[in-house]
C-alpha positions as CSV (number, residue, x, y, z in Angstrom):
1,M,0.0,20.0,26.8
2,I,1.6,18.8,30.0
3,S,-1.1,16.9,31.9
4,T,0.8,15.0,35.1
5,K,2.1,16.7,38.2
6,A,5.3,14.7,37.5
7,E,4.9,16.0,34.0
8,I,4.6,20.0,35.6
9,R,7.3,19.0,38.5
10,R,9.7,18.0,36.0
11,A,9.5,20.8,33.4
12,T,9.2,23.6,35.6
13,L,12.5,22.6,37.4
14,R,14.2,22.7,34.4
15,R,12.9,26.3,33.8
16,R,13.2,27.0,37.5
17,G,17.2,26.1,37.0
18,V,17.5,28.5,34.4
19,A,16.3,31.5,36.1
20,H,18.1,30.3,39.3
21,G,21.2,31.1,37.6
22,S,19.9,34.1,35.5
23,G,20.9,37.0,38.2
24,L,17.0,37.3,39.3
25,D,17.6,36.7,43.0
26,G,18.2,40.1,43.6
27,A,15.2,41.7,41.7
28,A,12.8,39.1,43.4
29,R,14.6,39.7,46.7
30,A,13.3,43.3,46.0
31,A,9.7,42.6,45.1
32,L,9.2,40.4,48.7
33,D,10.5,43.0,51.0
34,K,7.9,45.1,48.9
35,A,5.3,42.6,49.2
36,L,5.7,41.9,53.1
37,A,6.0,45.5,54.2
38,P,2.2,45.6,55.7
39,W,3.3,42.6,57.7
40,R,6.4,44.2,59.5
41,G,5.9,43.6,63.1
42,Q,4.4,40.0,62.7
43,A,6.1,37.1,63.0
44,L,7.7,35.5,59.7
45,S,8.1,31.9,58.4
46,G,10.8,31.8,55.5
47,Y,12.7,28.8,54.7
48,V,16.2,27.9,54.1
49,P,16.2,27.5,50.1
50,I,17.2,24.1,48.6
51,G,18.5,23.0,45.2
52,T,17.7,25.7,43.1
53,E,14.5,27.7,44.7
54,V,15.1,31.5,45.1
55,D,16.7,31.9,48.2
56,P,14.7,34.5,51.0
57,L,17.3,34.6,53.4
58,P,18.5,37.9,52.9
59,V,14.8,39.0,53.5
60,M,13.9,36.9,56.8
61,A,17.6,38.4,58.0
62,R,16.5,41.6,57.8
63,W,13.0,41.2,59.5
64,E,12.7,42.7,63.1
65,S,10.1,40.7,63.8
66,P,10.2,36.4,65.0
67,V,11.5,34.7,62.0
68,C,11.0,30.8,61.9
69,V,11.9,27.9,59.7
70,P,9.9,24.9,58.8
71,V,10.2,21.6,60.4
72,V,8.3,18.8,59.2
73,R,8.0,16.8,62.2
74,G,6.2,13.3,60.4
75,V,4.8,11.6,57.4
76,G,1.1,13.2,56.8
77,L,1.5,16.0,60.2
78,P,1.8,19.7,59.5
79,L,4.9,21.9,59.9
80,E,6.2,23.0,62.7
81,F,8.0,26.5,62.9
82,H,10.8,26.6,64.9
83,R,12.6,30.2,65.5
84,W,15.8,30.9,63.4
85,T,18.2,33.7,63.3
86,P,21.2,34.6,60.8
87,G,24.3,32.5,61.6
88,C,22.4,29.9,64.2
89,E,23.2,26.7,64.0
90,M,21.9,24.3,62.0
91,V,21.5,20.9,61.1
92,E,20.3,18.3,58.7
93,G,16.3,17.9,58.9
94,P,13.6,15.1,57.1
95,F,14.1,15.0,53.5
96,G,17.9,17.0,53.8
97,V,16.4,20.9,54.6
98,P,18.8,22.0,57.0
99,V,16.9,23.6,60.0
100,P,17.1,25.2,63.5
101,V,19.2,23.0,66.3
102,A,17.2,25.0,68.8
103,S,13.7,24.0,68.8
104,E,12.5,27.3,69.8
105,V,8.7,27.2,68.4
106,V,7.0,30.1,66.8
107,R,3.4,30.5,65.8
108,P,4.2,32.9,62.3
109,R,1.2,35.0,60.9
110,V,2.8,35.3,57.3
111,L,4.5,32.5,55.7
112,I,7.0,32.6,52.6
113,V,6.5,29.5,50.8
114,P,8.4,27.3,48.5
115,L,7.3,25.9,45.5
116,V,7.6,24.7,42.2
117,A,4.8,25.7,40.3
118,F,1.8,28.3,40.3
119,D,-0.8,30.0,38.1
120,S,-2.5,33.2,38.2
121,R,-5.4,32.0,40.6
122,G,-2.9,31.2,43.4
123,R,-2.9,27.4,43.1
124,R,0.5,25.9,43.6
125,L,2.3,22.6,43.4
126,G,4.8,21.9,45.8
127,Y,7.0,19.1,46.2
128,G,3.8,16.7,46.6
129,G,4.7,15.8,50.6
130,G,1.1,17.9,51.3
131,F,3.2,19.2,54.0
132,Y,2.2,23.1,53.5
133,D,-1.2,21.9,52.7
134,R,-2.2,20.5,56.1
135,T,-0.1,23.3,57.8
136,L,-2.3,26.4,56.1
137,E,-5.5,24.7,56.0
138,R,-5.3,24.2,60.3
139,M,-3.6,27.6,60.3
140,R,-6.1,29.0,59.1
141,G,-8.8,27.6,60.6
142,S,-7.3,28.6,63.9
143,S,-6.3,32.3,62.9
144,A,-5.7,35.0,60.0
145,T,-2.5,33.6,58.4
146,W,-1.3,34.7,55.0
147,A,0.7,32.9,52.7
148,V,3.2,33.8,50.3
149,G,4.6,31.8,47.4
150,F,8.4,33.0,46.1
151,A,9.3,31.7,42.8
152,Y,11.0,32.8,39.5
153,A,7.8,34.2,37.1
154,A,9.9,30.7,34.7
155,Q,7.6,28.5,37.0
156,E,4.2,30.0,36.3
157,V,1.9,27.5,34.4
158,E,-1.2,28.1,32.9
159,C,-3.1,26.4,34.8
160,L,-3.3,23.7,37.6
161,R,-5.3,21.4,38.9
162,V,-6.7,21.4,42.1
163,E,-7.2,18.6,45.0
164,P,-9.8,19.2,48.1
165,T,-6.9,19.2,50.4
166,D,-4.8,21.7,48.4
167,Q,-4.5,25.1,50.0
168,P,-4.6,28.2,47.7
169,L,-1.5,31.0,47.9
170,D,-2.9,34.7,49.1
171,A,0.0,35.7,46.9
172,V,3.3,35.0,44.6
173,V,6.3,37.0,44.2
174,T,8.8,36.9,41.3
175,E,11.0,38.7,40.2
176,G,8.7,40.5,37.9
177,G,6.6,41.7,41.4
178,E,3.1,40.4,43.2
179,L,0.3,39.1,41.8
180,R,-2.1,39.4,45.3
181,F,-5.3,37.0,45.3
182,R,-7.2,38.0,47.8
183,P,-7.0,41.6,49.4
184,L,-4.9,41.9,52.5
185,N,-7.7,43.2,54.3
186,D,-9.8,39.2,53.8
187,D,-9.0,37.9,57.3
């Protein structure tokens, strides 16, 4: 039985790597388009994929409202979100993640969240920095926010242990469709 977060990360990242090369991105993006349909017109945060993360950029490029990507401001701080457009000039930010050169801050209503692993209750395992947990806690404390994990089905694990600081996802989208953990009208 896999028990530590480090062991879960290693095992799930291996499975994600296999899924990444098997042509599932198109089906995952189609499912993401469908899951995000109720949020058309809202500001959207996505992410620039690193490594074997499933790629949301084509979905973000078609979004008609402001789109932004997360920017790490410092260890222990919540994320900031900067406007992103297809083809905008990017530079390497903290942890090697590309960020827009222009730093126009956008407050998203909907977040596409990358992850390492998830379970059937909406629990998410990230990379260990706690950036999304701090950000979601702050955002949910001041306004309605919808957080959608975007992953391959191979990243699902039976059960993740939670800590008091962990923030649940509202839904997870994979190539198999959407798993919703909170009703759309529960703001």
